[in-house]
C-alpha positions in Angstrom: -9.2 65.1 61.2 -6.3 65.5 63.5 -4.2 68.7 63.6 -1.2 69.3 65.8 0.7 72.6 65.4 0.1 76.2 64.7 -2.2 76.7 61.6 -2.2 73.0 60.8 -5.2 72.1 58.6 -6.0 75.8 58.8 -8.3 76.0 55.8 -9.8 72.6 55.9 -13.6 72.7 55.6 -14.8 69.6 53.8 -11.8 67.2 54.0 -12.0 64.1 56.1 -9.5 61.6 57.7 -6.6 64.0 57.5 -3.6 64.1 59.9 -1.4 67.2 60.2 1.5 67.5 62.6 3.6 70.7 62.4 3.5 74.4 61.7 1.1 75.1 58.8 1.0 71.5 57.8 -1.9 70.9 55.3 -2.6 74.6 55.7 -4.7 74.9 52.5 -6.2 71.5 52.5 -9.9 70.7 51.7 -9.4 67.1 50.5 -9.3 63.8 52.4 -7.0 61.0 53.6 -3.8 63.1 53.6 -1.1 62.9 56.2 1.5 65.6 56.8 4.2 65.7 59.4 6.6 68.6 59.3 6.7 72.3 59.0 4.5 73.4 56.0 4.3 69.9 54.7 1.6 69.7 52.1 1.0 73.5 52.7 -0.7 74.3 49.5 -2.6 71.0 49.0 -6.2 71.7 48.2 -8.0 68.8 46.4 -5.2 66.2 46.3 -6.1 63.0 48.2 -4.3 60.2 49.9 -0.9 62.0 50.1 1.7 61.4 52.8 4.3 64.0 53.6 6.9 63.5 56.3 9.5 66.3 56.6 9.7 70.1 56.5 8.3 71.5 53.2 7.6 68.0 51.9 5.0 68.2 49.1 4.6 71.9 50.1 3.4 73.0 46.6 1.3 70.0 45.9 -2.2 71.2 45.2 -4.1 68.6 43.2 -1.8 65.6 43.0 -2.9 62.4 44.8 -1.4 59.2 46.1 2.1 60.8 46.6 4.4 59.8 49.4 7.3 62.2 50.4 9.7 61.4 53.3 12.5 63.9 53.9 13.0 67.6 53.9 11.7 69.2 50.7 11.0 65.9 49.2 8.6 66.3 46.3 8.5 70.0 47.2 7.3 71.3 43.8 5.0 68.3 42.9 1.6 68.6 41.4 1.6 65.1 39.9 0.3 61.8 41.3 1.5 58.4 42.4 5.1 59.6 43.2 7.2 58.2 46.0 10.2 60.2 47.3 12.4 59.2 50.3 15.3 61.4 51.1 16.0 65.1 51.5 15.4 66.9 48.2 14.3 63.8 46.5 12.2 64.7 43.4 12.3 68.3 44.7 11.8 69.8 41.2 9.2 67.4 40.0 6.1 69.3 38.9 3.6 67.3 36.8 5.5 64.0 36.5 3.7 61.0 37.9 4.6 57.4 38.8 8.2 58.3 39.9 10.1 56.6 42.7 13.2 58.3 44.2 15.1 57.0 47.2 18.2 58.8 48.4 19.5 62.3 49.0 18.8 64.4 45.9 17.6 61.3 44.0 15.8 62.4 40.8 16.4 66.0 41.9 15.7 67.7 38.6 13.3 65.2 37.0 10.0 66.4 35.7 9.2 63.3 33.6 7.1 60.3 34.6 7.8 56.7 35.6 11.4 57.3 36.5 13.2 55.4 39.2 16.3 56.7 41.1 17.8 54.6 43.9 20.8 56.0 45.7 22.5 59.3 46.6 22.2 61.6 43.6 20.7 58.8 41.5 19.2 60.2 38.4 20.2 63.8 39.4 20.8 64.8 35.7 17.5 63.5 34.4 15.1 66.2 33.4 12.1 65.8 31.0 12.7 62.2 30.1 10.5 59.3 31.3 10.8 55.6 31.9 14.4 55.8 33.2 16.0 53.7 35.9 19.2 54.8 37.7 20.4 52.5 40.4 23.4 53.3 42.6 25.1 56.3 44.2 25.8 59.1 41.7 24.4 57.1 38.7 23.3 60.5 37.4 21.8 59.8 33.9 21.6 62.2 31.0 19.3 65.2 30.6 16.4 64.5 28.3 17.0 60.7 27.8 14.1 58.3 28.1 13.7 54.5 28.6 17.3 54.1 29.7 18.6 51.9 32.5 21.9 52.5 34.3 23.3 50.4 37.2 26.4 51.3 39.1 29.5 49.1 38.8 28.0 46.8 36.2 30.6 47.7 33.5 33.6 47.2 35.7 32.4 44.0 37.5 34.1 40.8 36.4 32.1 37.6 36.5 32.6 34.1 35.2 29.0 32.9 35.5 26.2 33.2 32.9 25.4 35.8 30.4 22.3 38.0 31.1 19.7 38.6 28.4 16.7 40.9 28.2 13.6 40.3 26.1 11.2 42.8 24.6 9.0 43.0 27.7 12.1 43.9 29.8 12.4 40.6 31.5 15.9 39.9 32.6 17.3 36.4 32.8 19.8 33.8 31.6 19.7 31.6 28.6 19.0 28.2 29.9 20.5 25.2 28.1 19.5 22.3 30.2 17.4 19.6 28.6 14.7 20.1 31.3 13.8 23.4 29.7 13.5 22.1 26.2 11.3 20.1 23.9 11.2 19.3 20.2 15.0 18.7 20.3 16.4 17.5 16.9 19.7 17.7 15.0 20.3 21.0 13.3 21.5 19.4 10.0 21.1 21.7 7.1 19.2 24.4 9.1 22.5 26.2 9.8 23.4 26.6 6.1 21.6 30.0 6.0 24.4 31.7 8.0 26.7 31.2 5.0 24.7 34.0 3.3 25.3 36.5 6.2 27.5 39.5 5.5 29.7 40.6 8.5 30.5 44.3 8.6 32.5 46.9 10.5 30.6 49.9 11.8 30.3 52.6 14.5 27.2 53.4 16.5 25.7 56.8 15.9 27.0 59.5 18.3 23.8 59.7 20.3 24.2 56.0 21.2 28.0 55.9 21.6 29.7 59.3 21.9 33.1 57.5 21.9 32.4 56.0 18.4 34.1 52.8 19.2 34.9 50.6 16.1 32.5 47.6 16.1 32.3 44.3 14.2 29.1 42.4 13.6 26.0 42.1 11.5 23.1 44.4 10.4 19.9 43.0 11.8 17.7 44.0 8.8 20.1 42.1 6.5 20.1 39.1 8.8 16.3 39.1 8.8 16.3 38.7 5.0 18.4 35.6 5.4 16.7 34.1 8.4 14.0 35.9 10.4 14.5 33.6 13.3 18.0 35.1 13.9 16.7 38.6 14.9 15.0 40.0 18.0 12.3 42.7 17.9 11.3 45.6 20.2 7.9 46.1 21.7 6.8 47.8 18.5 7.7 44.7 16.4 10.7 46.5 14.8 13.9 44.5 14.1 16.2 45.4 17.0 19.2 43.0 17.3 20.8 39.8 16.1 20.7 36.6 18.1 24.4 36.1 18.1 24.1 33.1 20.5 22.1 31.3 17.8 24.5 32.4 15.1 27.3 30.9 17.2 25.5 27.6 17.5 24.9 27.5 13.8 28.5 28.3 13.1 29.5 25.4 15.4 27.2 23.1 13.4 28.7 24.2 10.1 32.2 23.8 11.5 31.4 20.3 12.7 30.0 19.3 9.3 33.1 20.6 7.6 35.3 18.9 10.2 33.6 15.5 9.6 34.0 16.1 5.9 37.7 16.8 6.3 38.0 13.7 8.5 36.4 11.6 5.8 38.6 13.2 3.1 41.6 12.5 5.3 40.6 8.8 5.6 40.3 8.7 1.8 43.7 10.2 1.4 45.2 7.8 3.9 43.5 4.9 2.1 44.7 6.1 -1.3 48.2 6.7 0.1 48.3 3.1 1.4 47.0 1.8 -1.9 49.7 3.7 -3.8 52.3 2.3 -1.5 51.0 -1.2 -1.9 50.9 -0.8 -5.7 54.4 0.7 -5.7 55.6 -2.3 -3.6 54.0 -4.8 -6.1 55.5 -2.9 -9.0 58.9 -3.1 -7.4 58.6 -6.8 -6.9 57.6 -7.3 -10.5 60.5 -5.2 -11.5 62.9 -7.2 -9.4 61.7 -10.5 -10.9 62.0 -9.1 -14.4 65.5 -8.0 -13.6 66.4 -11.4 -12.2 65.0 -13.4 -15.2 67.1 -11.5 -17.7 70.0 -13.7 -19.3 73.4 -12.9 -18.2 75.3 -10.8 -20.8 77.8 -12.7 -23.0 81.2 -11.6 -24.2 81.9 -11.7 -28.0 85.4 -12.2 -29.4 85.9 -9.8 -32.3 88.9 -11.9 -33.7 86.7 -14.8 -34.6 
């Protein structure tokens, strides 16, 4: 063990491979593999192992939590959980039992007590409290108290792009929908496979207030109803529940139906044109016959009534 500073590693009896630099750093420690640099850093740590605290009061109240890293004044100050990383003054300062959190930036995840949250940026996730599994990226992307499994990224809504649409699958993989032939096999014409969309029932609706406080009028389909028509046109969440509609596939099927109708209209137009030409031809022939009949008629004769 290495201790530098008044009362650093003061209570350590059995812990090994600890480093304490600063007044009362690792004061209560009896565990191993901890590093504390700063006044009262990891002050109350007793059995927690493999923690790193850099900054005054960093991880000061951590007692049993392990594998935490705090860099910055009061970072992870109240922590007793494990596997947390906080970089920045007051980052994760109120976290108590939450584990697996990552906060980088001044006051990032300041009030969070949940687990597996990520806050990157000044005040990122500052409004998050008990919720878990949230991601807040960008300065002042604050989140909402109590929410869970929500991702917020600064400037995404207002950014304008003319490139590809981004999709997310049920295991949270983000990517684009590739259309190149090199990504595909079993390619064949859609033919009648698109006819099922004719049974779909478009609706107007509003999302529930907890999902859209603004209650914006929406237009679309109900996924459960679409599933009854064609199960391949819906997506599912990680629980296997119907979640959304594959509108990209619906659009492709609509295009196929439109092209079929367009070809049918073109064929009908050709038939109409042929019939029109035939009618004109018949009319011309009839006119010729009428003209001949007219010419073959004998000239009218005058009759003298006095005879």
